[in-house]
C-alpha angles and dihedrals in degrees: 000000000000119000097244095050091046091054094048093046094046091052090056099034097103093049093047092050093051093047096048089051085065098254092187090177092072093051092043089056091050095050095042091052089052089049090055090052093049112136138174091227125129116286104241095181116079111260113217121198121210136191095210094128094053093229098098137288121325136167116266088236090057095047110096098216134079103268133157114202129194121196125211089260091053091052092048095047092053099035090239103175103166141003093280089070092057094068099083098053099037117083114244095357117136122177123191132157143223109210104315095336128099124244107193125189128185118186089348094306112123143088142234088210097107097147130116113288093033135084136216123256093221117051127216118211124189110197089335096311116124114232099215101186121062090220089072096049093081095061112134119257113259128183089346120175096186144333123226122199110197110198120208132025114330098180099133098057102020101033133203121020096021094108092124099035143275136269112210119197112194122193128220112262114244108263130237088217125059112262134157145170136198124193130188119188125185130178149148119310084049089284119181126173125177122190127172133177132186130177137171148126124299090180108013112241093005114049127029132169140193133190130189133182133193137187127175131180136162136160121263116290091211127052114218110220095183119101112248095023130103131226110267144209099047128144129236113150142113146161148162140247130202136186132193117192119194125185106180091169138016092258100043126074120174126180125189115200130188131175141174132190129179136170146168113205143155097253125216114225113177090298099152110098111226100192134021120271129194121274096005106105095159095053091043090053094061099046107136095024123123092192106050139051135171108218114155097206129064115251128203141151139192129206133192121179128167140156148166131212141180119214115190126183116191114186103208092186138326091293106037134057128179115209129192127187116186119179144171124192134184121196127182132171139160131189138188111198141161113238104195097066091220140093091255095095088218103143139011136172137205117209126186131172134180116188130179122186138183123193134182128184129180119183136171115214120202127193120180133155095268101020142044127175149140134226125185155156125234134194129187129181129170140164120206126190119185144177127202113182119180127188124188116186123210111250133171088216093063115067092201092049115136119242091244135015105299117215126186121180128181121183107179123176113200131182127189132193124184132176126184141178120200144172134181129176139177120209120196100225090181132358088271106028124072130184121201127197126179141166137183130185120198128191120185142171129202128190130188132191105196131192112176120174131181126185145157121231118211130176086256092055143278125319118204111219110236114262094031145149093046108205120183141163110203132175127186132184121208133180135183141186120211114185128177135201123183141165128190133185120205098208089182140334087281103041134056130174119196141178129189142175114203138168128218127199130197120194122251114244151203123249111234090196096051120127096179132051090236091061097038098091142027135198131257120266126223137196129200109201129197113193132181122182147166126207114193141169126199143187099025091319094304092119126048121187123179124179126188130182123185144176126199131200104198121193132188092003109196111232125184123203123188097215094179135328109308091005111103125174116197116181141160114250108218099237142337135187134205132185130172153152127235124192120187124184135181123179135180105182092170132016090258103043127069131175127190129177148145140204125201131190116190133180108184118164142159105255092194124004106140099160109044113163115243121219116233092244092056099051093091090054097049106030092092094049119099091231092064119094107203092190095059098024091232135125130221101232095173109139094017123124123264118250119269092013111123115191094226134024130166136183130190130180129182122192129184126185131192128201113217127212097258093050094265118128141201132200136195125199133185127189134191126188127185133179136178128234116311129194127215101194134048091241089068092213112166094234090068097046140077121235125220116300142163134218129205125203129177137187135186123186140183122203127190119230094246091053093236100113134042132175122191132186113201141181131182129194088006093179089056091233116189112219138155122240098182138008139195136179103201094112131060090303143345113307136172148192117249128215122250117289125232110312129179141163148124133281125204118198128191119190122194 
């Protein structure tokens, strides 16, 4: 552990221990004090409603789960354009990427296994539609009303693969009055983003529509100094989104949604070398830089994602509503990337994936005086065809170079079917005490047709490596139960104390890179979560303080290791545990000042993981350690920290507004984020980690009195801090992906 994180953790160790031993007395004192301060005064802090419980809208402060919600105004004030921008302000949320795909972690629960045959640990839902492939999770926000980040297992209501949590993106409803907005953002790196939104009635009171468009481009963030390579990490993508809302009767509301996003960009793929390697002076010269790489091969990727859905609400009576969400999505991407992170042009890989998915959910929502609940059925089907094509070229500069051109090609075709039935209800035992019970059962089947070939190409002709091609047809059935029990006590209108026990379930999977039946599948993983929290408001709602403590028992954790290009090991760690504390605060001491912040403490470790696979590039860094077994090539990671799980993070934002004489207004906002050391491999070697760092953002805006015009100046990572957000060691040495450099610019908004 790094020195700074150790000092911070030690200073709080006693408090954490008491809290995680469920010291209810502390939280009772907190909530009772808030009750004593209860007042009927005006709520100066913005009150955001969420639909996280699927039984209708409720205030965040009245929702007994750990949830961070961001309104449309929040997103605009901070130029939050996709889920990556949520990470700073959301407790225990880390977002990385593999190529052009998202790798999302909440409270240390997540995965870098984003490939075909596997599933994310944190689900993303857009208007109730599950985005199955991580490649689609980075789509830009369009016509968004709010974003909800639900922390902790959400298996009962959201089903499979929500072991870490769920991110809900909720669109603006089409309006029955004509409204519109156009935004133009320009910045350094020749950045230009155009977004426009229009909504209004086609048949007043019966049929409304909305349409939004988006396009973003900027030059590459990283200059490639290697001959033959191209600059990387640029942006060049866009799309549109439309909605058609039809209310043929007072009790029926149907919304059709359709969207399309496409891009062609020079993808970044862990191209920043983290430690010197032999015979690569250019790559070695830019270690530690967030603006230069030395990759000898050109890299590019294309994406194409589109979908359509139908959302129907049928109010059977004043207490019951039947809801149906039907959706179809089509996702395609392909990438050409170098995998050695050097100028040596040793290895490259082509990846392509085409996924089609169909989902259907029916649920019945009930709202009575003493009870509200939801029961439903869910169906998911997808087909996924993929290609992974690796080439390694013989080179006298690479000691591990093959004698001839090495080619590995995997062409798996995988299909998945899942059905689930679920129910969750809350009974108001007394006017202030509620009890919640829920249960979900999921049954799923996965099938893979695998064709994996390896060969060496010599001037005299090809040589097929013995044992290849590996051809297999494999089917697996999985099932999971995800119950929930919760109790909450509304001590007053301004204080709530809650406790819950929930279970999360992530589907088992099939390994697209497997070349043996034994390695071709892996088991489901489960989490049992114990959570205790308090949500309080003080001083006439000018201060909001929420505290959450949790403990996880994690079994059969799925861990992926990229041993070398085209060699992927996916195994189930025996057990892991996580416990932590999250403190969120919002304050508005005067009408013009607002403060928000959070502090998280997290202890997430592998309880038992004796046989962790070791990537080829990490062997020199672990072979002298007693945990390394040279005979098996494995590492005893028991007791080590989970990936992407910093012990300490903190975020603080200050915002000041001024009202001008003519009714115009201006605002200024400053943000600071800090996190402790984070590891990206079960071995926890420093070379594949990121030490403590801080980020500074700032925003200044001017609004006209009539609300028609807005100008914003913005800057992110103003100190131009270089930091790593993911790391691998499947190339010639450890390499990583760095966060965005300093960016700044101006945004002009016109409302009409």
